[in-house]
KOLVEXPA-158552 format. One record per residue: residue in one letter; y negated, x, z negated of N, C-alpha, C, CB in turn. Coordinates in steps of 0.1 Angstrom, whole numbers, padded with zeros to 4 digits, always signed. Glycine has a CB too. Layout:
% KOLVEXPA-158552
AYXZYXZYXZYXZ...
END
This chain:
% KOLVEXPA-158552
M+1504+0109-2093+1503+0111-2108+1488+0114-2111+1512+0122-2113V+1484+0111-2123+1471+0115-2128+1472+0126-2139+1463+0103-2134I+1465+0137-2137+1466+0148-2146+1453+0150-2153+1471+0161-2139D+1453+0157-2164+1440+0161-2171+1438+0176-2168+1441+0158-2186V+1426+0178-2162+1422+0192-2160+1409+0195-2166+1422+0195-2144G+1409+0201-2178+1397+0204-2185+1389+0192-2189+1387+0212-2176G+1397+0182-2193+1391+0169-2198+1387+0160-2186+1379+0172-2206V+1390+0163-2174+1387+0155-2162+1400+0150-2156+1378+0163-2152P+1401+0137-2155+1413+0131-2149+1413+0133-2133+1415+0116-2152L+1424+0138-2128+1425+0140-2113+1438+0134-2108+1424+0155-2110Y+1437+0127-2097+1450+0123-2091+1456+0135-2083+1447+0111-2081A+1469+0137-2085+1475+0148-2079+1489+0145-2073+1476+0160-2089I+1493+0153-2064+1507+0152-2058+1514+0165-2061+1507+0148-2043D+1527+0164-2062+1535+0176-2064+1549+0173-2058+1536+0180-2080Q+1552+0180-2047+1565+0178-2041+1571+0191-2036+1564+0168-2030G+1584+0191-2034+1591+0203-2029+1593+0213-2040+1583+0209-2018D+1601+0223-2037+1604+0233-2048+1605+0247-2042+1616+0230-2055G+1602+0249-2029+1603+0263-2023+1592+0272-2027+1604+0261-2008E+1594+0284-2026+1583+0295-2029+1580+0302-2016+1589+0304-2040P+1567+0307-2015+1556+0305-2024+1551+0291-2023+1545+0315-2022P+1544+0286-2034+1539+0273-2034+1526+0272-2026+1537+0268-2048L+1523+0259-2022+1510+0256-2015+1501+0249-2025+1513+0248-2002L+1488+0252-2024+1478+0244-2031+1469+0238-2020+1470+0252-2042L+1468+0225-2019+1461+0219-2008+1447+0214-2012+1469+0207-2003L+1437+0218-2004+1423+0215-2008+1417+0207-1996+1415+0228-2010A+1413+0194-1998+1408+0186-1988+1393+0188-1987+1410+0171-1991G+1387+0185-1975+1373+0187-1972+1365+0176-1978+1371+0187-1957V+1352+0176-1975+1343+0166-1980+1348+0152-1977+1328+0168-1974A+1348+0143-1988+1353+0130-1987+1368+0129-1984+1345+0122-1976G+1375+0140-1985+1389+0140-1982+1398+0137-1994+1394+0154-1977Q+1411+0136-1992+1420+0131-2002+1434+0137-2000+1420+0116-2003C+1442+0136-2009+1456+0140-2008+1463+0134-1996+1464+0138-2021A+1460+0121-1994+1467+0114-1983+1465+0121-1969+1462+0100-1982D+1454+0129-1968+1451+0135-1955+1462+0145-1951+1438+0143-1956W+1470+0150-1961+1480+0160-1958+1494+0154-1956+1481+0170-1970A+1495+0141-1956+1508+0134-1955+1517+0139-1943+1507+0119-1955S+1511+0139-1931+1518+0142-1919+1522+0157-1920+1510+0139-1907T+1514+0165-1925+1517+0180-1926+1529+0181-1935+1505+0188-1930L+1528+0175-1947+1539+0176-1957+1552+0171-1952+1535+0169-1970A+1552+0161-1944+1564+0156-1938+1571+0166-1929+1561+0143-1930L+1563+0174-1923+1569+0185-1914+1573+0197-1923+1559+0189-1904L+1569+0197-1935+1573+0208-1944+1584+0204-1954+1561+0213-1952A+1590+0193-1952+1600+0188-1961+1611+0198-1963+1606+0174-1956G+1614+0200-1976+1625+0209-1979+1621+0224-1979+1636+0207-1970R+1608+0227-1977+1604+0241-1976+1596+0244-1989+1596+0244-1963P+1583+0247-1988+1576+0251-2000+1572+0240-2009+1564+0259-1996R+1570+0243-2022+1564+0233-2031+1550+0231-2027+1565+0238-2046A+1545+0219-2027+1531+0216-2023+1524+0208-2034+1531+0209-2009V+1513+0213-2039+1505+0206-2049+1491+0203-2042+1504+0214-2062G+1487+0191-2044+1473+0187-2039+1466+0178-2050+1474+0180-2026Y+1453+0178-2049+1446+0169-2059+1434+0164-2052+1442+0177-2071D+1429+0152-2057+1417+0146-2053+1406+0150-2062+1418+0131-2052R+1395+0156-2057+1384+0159-2066+1378+0146-2072+1373+0167-2058P+1370+0148-2083+1365+0136-2090+1357+0127-2080+1356+0140-2101G+1360+0114-2081+1353+0104-2072+1359+0102-2059+1339+0109-2070L+1369+0110-2055+1376+0109-2042+1390+0105-2044+1375+0122-2034G+1395+0098-2033+1409+0094-2033+1413+0085-2046+1418+0106-2033G+1422+0090-2053+1427+0083-2065+1420+0088-2078+1441+0083-2067S+1411+0097-2077+1405+0103-2090+1392+0095-2093+1401+0117-2088P+1390+0092-2106+1377+0085-2110+1365+0094-2108+1378+0080-2125P+1354+0088-2107+1342+0097-2104+1338+0104-2117+1330+0088-2100S+1329+0114-2115+1324+0123-2126+1309+0123-2124+1330+0137-2125S+1302+0125-2135+1288+0126-2135+1283+0141-2131+1282+0122-2148A+1292+0150-2131+1289+0164-2128+1286+0166-2113+1300+0173-2133F+1275+0174-2111+1272+0177-2097+1281+0188-2092+1257+0182-2096P+1287+0187-2080+1297+0196-2075+1291+0210-2072+1304+0191-2063T+1296+0221-2078+1291+0234-2075+1303+0243-2071+1285+0240-2088L+1300+0254-2064+1310+0263-2060+1318+0269-2071+1305+0274-2051D+1311+0273-2082+1317+0279-2094+1326+0269-2100+1307+0284-2104G+1322+0256-2101+1330+0246-2107+1343+0243-2099+1322+0233-2108E+1342+0243-2086+1353+0241-2077+1363+0252-2078+1349+0238-2063V+1358+0265-2078+1366+0276-2080+1374+0275-2093+1358+0290-2079A+1367+0272-2104+1374+0270-2117+1384+0259-2116+1363+0267-2128R+1381+0248-2109+1391+0237-2108+1404+0242-2100+1385+0225-2100V+1402+0250-2090+1414+0255-2082+1423+0263-2092+1409+0264-2071G+1417+0271-2100+1424+0279-2109+1431+0271-2120+1416+0290-2116A+1424+0261-2125+1429+0252-2135+1441+0243-2130+1418+0243-2141V+1440+0239-2118+1451+0231-2112+1463+0240-2110+1446+0224-2099A+1461+0252-2105+1472+0261-2103+1479+0264-2117+1467+0274-2097A+1471+0266-2127+1476+0268-2140+1484+0256-2146+1466+0273-2150R+1478+0244-2144+1484+0232-2149+1498+0230-2143+1475+0220-2145F+1500+0233-2130+1513+0232-2124+1521+0244-2124+1511+0227-2110G+1516+0255-2130+1524+0267-2131+1526+0274-2117+1537+0264-2137L+1516+0273-2109+1517+0279-2095+1515+0294-2096+1508+0272-2085Q+1524+0302-2092+1522+0317-2092+1519+0321-2078+1535+0324-2097R+1507+0326-2076+1503+0331-2063+1505+0321-2052+1510+0345-2060P+1498+0310-2052+1500+0300-2042+1493+0304-2029+1495+0287-2046I+1497+0298-2018+1490+0298-2006+1480+0287-2006+1499+0298-1993L+1467+0290-2004+1457+0280-2004+1455+0274-1990+1443+0285-2009V+1457+0261-1988+1455+0255-1975+1443+0246-1976+1468+0247-1971A+1432+0249-1970+1419+0243-1972+1413+0238-1959+1410+0252-1979H+1408+0225-1959+1402+0219-1947+1387+0219-1948+1408+0205-1945S+1380+0222-1937+1366+0220-1936+1358+0228-1947+1362+0205-1936A+1349+0221-1954+1341+0227-1964+1349+0233-1976+1331+0218-1970A+1362+0227-1978+1370+0233-1989+1374+0247-1987+1383+0224-1991A+1372+0252-1974+1375+0266-1972+1365+0275-1980+1373+0269-1956F+1353+0270-1983+1344+0277-1992+1351+0280-2005+1331+0269-1994F+1357+0269-2011+1364+0270-2024+1376+0280-2023+1368+0257-2029A+1383+0279-2012+1395+0288-2011+1391+0302-2009+1404+0283-1999E+1381+0305-2001+1377+0319-1999+1371+0324-2012+1367+0320-1988A+1363+0316-2019+1356+0321-2031+1367+0324-2042+1346+0310-2036Y+1376+0315-2043+1387+0317-2053+1395+0330-2050+1397+0305-2054A+1398+0332-2037+1406+0344-2033+1397+0356-2035+1410+0343-2019R+1384+0356-2033+1376+0368-2036+1375+0370-2050+1362+0365-2030C+1374+0360-2059+1373+0362-2073+1386+0366-2079+1367+0349-2080H+1397+0361-2073+1410+0364-2079+1420+0368-2068+1416+0351-2086P+1417+0380-2062+1425+0385-2050+1440+0386-2053+1419+0397-2045T+1444+0389-2065+1458+0390-2068+1465+0377-2071+1461+0400-2079A+1457+0366-2071+1463+0353-2076+1467+0344-2064+1453+0346-2084V+1465+0349-2052+1469+0341-2040+1478+0349-2031+1456+0336-2032A+1487+0342-2024+1496+0348-2015+1492+0348-2001+1510+0342-2016G+1482+0339-1998+1477+0338-1984+1467+0326-1983+1488+0336-1974L+1461+0325-1972+1451+0314-1969+1454+0308-1955+1437+0319-1970V+1453+0295-1955+1453+0287-1942+1440+0279-1942+1466+0278-1940L+1431+0283-1934+1418+0276-1933+1417+0267-1921+1406+0287-1933V+1417+0254-1923+1419+0244-1913+1405+0240-1908+1427+0232-1918D+1402+0244-1896+1389+0241-1890+1378+0243-1901+1388+0227-1883P+1377+0254-1907+1368+0256-1918+1353+0255-1914+1371+0269-1925S+1345+0251-1924+1331+0252-1923+1327+0267-1923+1323+0244-1935V+1317+0270-1915+1312+0284-1914+1297+0285-1916+1316+0290-1900E+1293+0293-1925+1279+0295-1928+1278+0310-1931+1273+0286-1939F+1268+0317-1926+1267+0331-1929+1253+0335-1935+1269+0339-1916R+1243+0327-1932+1229+0331-1936+1222+0321-1944+1221+0335-1924T+1229+0311-1950+1222+0301-1958+1215+0306-1970+1233+0290-1962R+1202+0302-1971+1194+0306-1982+1195+0297-1994+1179+0308-1978P+1194+0302-2006+1194+0293-2018+1183+0282-2016+1193+0301-2031R+1186+0271-2022+1177+0259-2021+1164+0261-2030+1184+0247-2025G+1165+0269-2040+1154+0270-2050+1155+0260-2061+1141+0268-2042R+1148+0263-2072+1150+0255-2084+1146+0241-2082+1141+0261-2095L+1134+0238-2075+1130+0225-2073+1139+0217-2063+1115+0225-2068G+1143+0224-2053+1153+0218-2044+1166+0214-2050+1155+0227-2032S+1171+0223-2059+1183+0220-2066+1182+0208-2075+1188+0232-2074L+1170+0207-2082+1168+0196-2091+1167+0183-2083+1155+0198-2099A+1160+0184-2071+1159+0172-2063+1173+0167-2058+1150+0175-2051A+1181+0177-2054+1195+0173-2050+1203+0166-2061+1202+0186-2044R+1202+0172-2073+1209+0166-2084+1204+0152-2087+1209+0175-2096R+1191+0150-2086+1185+0137-2089+1190+0127-2078+1170+0138-2089A+1190+0131-2066+1194+0122-2055+1209+0119-2057+1192+0129-2041A+1217+0128-2061+1231+0125-2064+1233+0115-2075+1239+0138-2067R+1225+0116-2086+1225+0106-2097+1221+0092-2092+1216+0111-2108I+1211+0092-2084+1206+0079-2078+1217+0073-2070+1193+0080-2070G+1224+0081-2061+1234+0076-2053+1246+0071-2061+1239+0087-2044A+1249+0078-2072+1260+0073-2081+1257+0060-2088+1263+0084-2092A+1244+0058-2092+1240+0046-2098+1240+0034-2088+1226+0047-2104V+1236+0036-2076+1236+0026-2066+1251+0022-2063+1229+0031-2053A+1260+0032-2063+1274+0030-2060+1280+0022-2071+1281+0043-2058H+1276+0025-2083+1282+0017-2095+1279+0002-2094+1277+0023-2108G+1266-0001-2090+1262-0015-2088+1270-0021-2076+1247-0016-2086A+1271-0013-2065+1278-0019-2053+1292-0021-2056+1276-0009-2042D+1299-0014-2065+1313-0016-2067+1316-0029-2075+1318-0004-2075L+1305-0035-2080+1307-0048-2087+1307-0059-2077+1295-0050-2097S+1304-0056-2064+1305-0066-2053+1317-0064-2044+1292-0066-2045P+1320-0074-2036+1332-0072-2027+1328-0063-2014+1337-0085-2022L+1316-0060-2013+1312-0053-2000+1319-0040-1998+1297-0050-2001P+1320-0031-2008+1327-0018-2005+1342-0021-2001+1327-0009-2017R+1348-0030-2007+1362-0033-2003+1364-0038-1989+1368-0043-2013L+1354-0045-1984+1354-0050-1971+1349-0040-1960+1346-0063-1970A+1338-0033-1964+1332-0024-1954+1337-0010-1954+1317-0025-1956G+1341-0005-1966+1344+0009-1968+1355+0014-1958+1349+0011-1981P+1367+0007-1957+1377+0012-1948+1373+0012-1934+1390+0004-1950A+1365+0001-1930+1361+0001-1916+1351+0012-1912+1354-0013-1913I+1342+0015-1921+1333+0026-1919+1340+0039-1918+1322+0027-1930W+1350+0041-1927+1358+0053-1927+1366+0055-1914+1367+0054-1939R+1372+0044-1909+1379+0045-1897+1370+0049-1885+1386+0031-1894A+1358+0043-1885+1349+0046-1874+1345+0061-1875+1336+0037-1875A+1342+0066-1887+1338+0080-1888+1350+0089-1885+1334+0083-1903A+1362+0086-1889+1374+0094-1887+1377+0094-1872+1386+0089-1895A+1375+0083-1865+1378+0082-1851+1370+0092-1843+1377+0068-1846S+1357+0094-1848+1348+0103-1841+1352+0118-1843+1334+0101-1846M+1362+0121-1852+1366+0134-1855+1380+0137-1852+1363+0138-1870T+1387+0127-1845+1401+0129-1841+1402+0130-1826+1409+0118-1847W+1413+0135-1821+1416+0137-1807+1426+0126-1802+1421+0151-1804R+1435+0123-1811+1446+0114-1807+1444+0099-1809+1458+0119-1813G+1433+0096-1815+1430+0082-1818+1428+0079-1833+1442+0073-1813R+1429+0066-1837+1426+0062-1850+1436+0067-1860+1425+0047-1851P+1432+0073-1871+1441+0078-1882+1449+0066-1888+1434+0085-1893P+1460+0069-1895+1468+0058-1901+1460+0049-1910+1479+0064-1908D+1463+0036-1910+1455+0026-1918+1457+0029-1933+1460+0012-1915D+1469+0034-1937+1471+0036-1951+1462+0046-1957+1485+0040-1954A+1456+0055-1949+1446+0065-1954+1433+0058-1957+1445+0076-1944A+1430+0046-1952+1417+0040-1953+1416+0032-1966+1415+0031-1942R+1427+0029-1973+1426+0020-1984+1419+0026-1996+1440+0016-1989L+1418+0040-1997+1412+0046-2008+1397+0047-2006+1418+0060-2011Y+1392+0042-1995+1377+0042-1993+1371+0029-1995+1374+0046-1978R+1378+0021-2004+1372+0007-2007+1363+0008-2019+1384-0002-2011R+1360+0020-2024+1351+0021-2036+1338+0027-2031+1357+0029-2047A+1327+0022-2035+1314+0027-2031+1312+0041-2038+1302+0018-2035S+1319+0043-2049+1318+0056-2056+1323+0068-2047+1325+0056-2069V+1332+0065-2038+1337+0075-2029+1326+0079-2020+1349+0070-2020A+1318+0069-2015+1307+0073-2006+1296+0081-2014+1300+0060-2000A+1294+0077-2027+1285+0084-2035+1289+0099-2037+1283+0077-2048T+1302+0101-2039+1307+0114-2041+1306+0122-2029+1322+0114-2046A+1309+0116-2017+1307+0123-2004+1292+0127-2002+1312+0114-1993Y+1283+0118-2006+1269+0121-2005+1265+0133-2014+1261+0108-2009A+1271+0133-2027+1268+0144-2036+1273+0157-2030+1274+0141-2050E+1285+0157-2024+1290+0169-2018+1282+0173-2006+1305+0167-2014W+1277+0164-1999+1269+0167-1987+1256+0174-1992+1265+0155-1979L+1250+0169-2003+1239+0175-2009+1242+0189-2015+1233+0166-2021A+1254+0191-2020+1258+0204-2026+1262+0214-2015+1269+0202-2035Y+1264+0210-2003+1269+0219-1993+1261+0232-1991+1270+0212-1979R+1248+0230-1991+1239+0242-1989+1240+0251-2000+1224+0237-1987D+1241+0246-2013+1243+0255-2024+1257+0262-2024+1242+0246-2037W+1267+0255-2020+1280+0261-2018+1279+0273-2009+1291+0251-2013A+1273+0271-1997+1272+0281-1987+1264+0293-1992+1266+0276-1974A+1253+0290-1999+1245+0301-2004+1252+0309-2015+1232+0296-2009D+1259+0302-2023+1266+0309-2034+1278+0317-2028+1272+0299-2044L+1284+0312-2018+1295+0320-2011+1289+0332-2004+1303+0311-2001A+1277+0331-1998+1271+0342-1992+1268+0354-2002+1258+0338-1985R+1263+0350-2014+1261+0360-2024+1274+0366-2029+1254+0353-2036L+1284+0358-2030+1297+0363-2034+1303+0373-2024+1307+0352-2036R+1301+0370-2011+1306+0379-2001+1299+0393-2001+1303+0373-1987R+1286+0393-2006+1279+0406-2006+1284+0415-2017+1264+0403-2008R+1291+0409-2028+1295+0418-2039+1310+0418-2041+1288+0412-2051T+1318+0412-2032+1332+0413-2033+1338+0416-2019+1338+0399-2038Q+1351+0419-2019+1358+0422-2007+1367+0410-2004+1366+0435-2008A+1369+0407-1991+1379+0397-1988+1393+0401-1991+1378+0393-1972P+1401+0392-1996+1414+0396-2001+1423+0401-1989+1421+0385-2008A+1432+0411-1991+1441+0415-1981+1454+0408-1981+1443+0431-1983V+1452+0395-1979+1464+0386-1978+1464+0379-1964+1464+0375-1989P+1476+0375-1959+1477+0369-1946+1468+0356-1946+1491+0365-1943T+1459+0356-1936+1450+0345-1935+1449+0339-1921+1435+0350-1939V+1451+0326-1919+1451+0320-1906+1438+0311-1906+1464+0312-1903V+1431+0312-1895+1419+0303-1893+1423+0294-1881+1406+0311-1890L+1424+0281-1883+1426+0272-1872+1413+0266-1867+1436+0260-1877T+1411+0268-1854+1399+0264-1847+1401+0252-1838+1392+0276-1839A+1395+0240-1842+1397+0228-1834+1385+0226-1825+1398+0216-1844L+1388+0225-1812+1378+0224-1802+1377+0211-1795+1380+0235-1792G+1387+0202-1798+1389+0190-1790+1378+0180-1790+1401+0183-1794R+1369+0180-1801+1359+0170-1802+1345+0177-1801+1360+0162-1815I+1344+0189-1797+1331+0196-1795+1327+0194-1781+1332+0211-1799R+1315+0190-1779+1310+0187-1765+1304+0200-1759+1299+0176-1766G+1307+0202-1747+1301+0213-1739+1308+0226-1741+1287+0214-1742D+1308+0234-1730+1314+0247-1731+1307+0256-1741+1315+0254-1717R+1294+0255-1741+1286+0264-1750+1289+0261-1765+1271+0261-1748G+1290+0248-1768+1294+0244-1782+1307+0249-1786+1293+0229-1783R+1317+0248-1777+1330+0253-1780+1331+0268-1781+1340+0249-1769R+1323+0275-1773+1322+0290-1774+1316+0294-1787+1314+0296-1762R+1306+0287-1791+1299+0291-1804+1308+0288-1816+1286+0283-1806W+1315+0277-1816+1324+0274-1827+1336+0284-1828+1330+0259-1826R+1341+0287-1816+1352+0296-1815+1348+0310-1820+1358+0297-1801A+1336+0314-1816+1330+0327-1820+1327+0328-1835+1318+0331-1812A+1322+0317-1840+1319+0316-1855+1332+0318-1863+1312+0303-1859H+1343+0312-1858+1356+0313-1865+1362+0327-1863+1365+0302-1860A+1359+0333-1852+1364+0346-1849+1357+0356-1859+1362+0351-1835R+1344+0354-1861+1337+0362-1871+1342+0360-1885+1322+0359-1870L+1345+0348-1888+1351+0345-1902+1364+0352-1903+1352+0330-1904T+1373+0351-1893+1386+0357-1893+1385+0372-1895+1394+0354-1880A+1375+0378-1888+1374+0393-1889+1370+0398-1903+1363+0397-1879M+1365+0389-1912+1362+0393-1925+1375+0397-1933+1355+0382-1932F+1386+0391-1929+1399+0393-1936+1407+0404-1930+1407+0380-1937P+1411+0414-1938+1419+0425-1932+1432+0421-1925+1422+0435-1943D+1438+0410-1930+1450+0405-1924+1449+0391-1919+1462+0406-1934G+1438+0389-1911+1435+0375-1906+1438+0374-1891+1421+0372-1909W+1441+0362-1887+1442+0359-1873+1438+0344-1870+1457+0361-1867Q+1433+0342-1858+1428+0329-1854+1437+0322-1844+1414+0331-1848I+1438+0309-1846+1446+0301-1837+1437+0290-1832+1459+0295-1844V+1435+0289-1819+1426+0279-1813+1434+0267-1809+1419+0285-1801L+1429+0255-1812+1435+0242-1809+1426+0234-1800+1438+0234-1822P+1428+0235-1787+1419+0228-1778+1422+0213-1778+1421+0233-1764D+1433+0208-1783+1437+0194-1783+1437+0188-1797+1451+0193-1777S+1427+0192-1805+1426+0187-1819+1411+0185-1822+1433+0195-1829G+1408+0174-1829+1395+0172-1834+1394+0179-1848+1391+0157-1835H+1383+0176-1855+1381+0183-1868+1392+0179-1878+1367+0179-1873L+1397+0166-1877+1407+0162-1886+1421+0166-1881+1407+0146-1888V+1423+0179-1883+1435+0185-1877+1448+0179-1884+1435+0200-1880G+1447+0175-1896+1458+0169-1903+1463+0157-1896+1455+0167-1917F+1455+0150-1889+1459+0138-1882+1463+0141-1868+1447+0128-1882D+1455+0150-1861+1458+0154-1847+1469+0164-1845+1445+0159-1841R+1469+0174-1853+1479+0185-1851+1485+0190-1864+1472+0197-1844P+1492+0181-1872+1498+0185-1884+1508+0196-1882+1504+0173-1891D+1514+0196-1870+1524+0206-1866+1518+0220-1866+1530+0203-1853A+1505+0221-1862+1498+0234-1862+1496+0239-1876+1485+0233-1854I+1492+0230-1885+1491+0234-1899+1504+0239-1905+1485+0223-1907A+1514+0231-1902+1528+0235-1907+1532+0248-1901+1538+0224-1904D+1530+0250-1889+1533+0263-1883+1526+0275-1889+1531+0263-1867A+1513+0272-1891+1504+0283-1898+1509+0286-1912+1490+0278-1898V+1513+0276-1919+1518+0278-1932+1531+0286-1932+1521+0264-1939G+1540+0282-1922+1552+0290-1921+1550+0304-1917+1561+0283-1910A+1540+0307-1908+1537+0320-1905+1532+0328-1916+1526+0320-1893V+1523+0322-1925+1518+0329-1936+1529+0332-1946+1507+0321-1943I+1538+0322-1948+1549+0324-1957+1558+0336-1953+1558+0311-1958D+1561+0336-1940+1569+0347-1934+1562+0360-1936+1573+0344-1920H+1549+0360-1933+1542+0373-1934+1541+0378-1948+1528+0371-1928A+1539+0368-1957+1537+0372-1971+1550+0378-1977+1533+0360-1980R+1562+0372-1972+1575+0377-1977+1578+0391-1972+1586+0368-1973T+1572+0395-1960+1575+0408-1955+1565+0419-1959+1576+0407-1940
END
């Protein structure tokens, strides 16, 4: 379905009816389809709502540059649009920034967090005024190029193949399902991913500032750490330690290490996400 959130059309999914509800947040260039295998394992349990950010999946692009404050507001607006009371936020990769920031800003509005191989940054410095202006200009140029490219057949032919190759490098079990590739036939998706990549440093810096003036919410929080595609023992130790440090920020947090999963945990180990959701639900109820 397509919903209107603050005047912005977003593609969204809404299934199930159990409580507490889930609000699903995909990572950079992600989409609702990424959660399909996990949701299949949760059939008949909690209500699950997910949405594609502007320019991704089934949502049309937007001219707005992605910001942490904007994404936090979007999380709240989507929750309100669907009438979700204290949802569990399930966030993959960089979307963990949005989930943590929302929970810090609205600690009584969430029942728990499941952070799926989350991005981790602790000391990112702000880009500065000129750097921010340059990032926004680069994003606008990328959007203009994508608009022109979408008038040709090239994105429809090359987009899915490029996505499959990129996804294969982040999975443990092999190529993700072909049906997930069809929504990468628009050059505007690549432009949106580029804009989010440009915004990543700003997101991290804004979250670092928020951490200094707020407390982590005292809700059950699971951090899933995927080690299957990280090369070398040193790299695996560093990623595991970074996630352990993130987990320690939350008064009621625990870490689950997945040695047999790549970064795209939803494709490799949807059962691990489903189990983490179940654990948070059980913990929240008690």
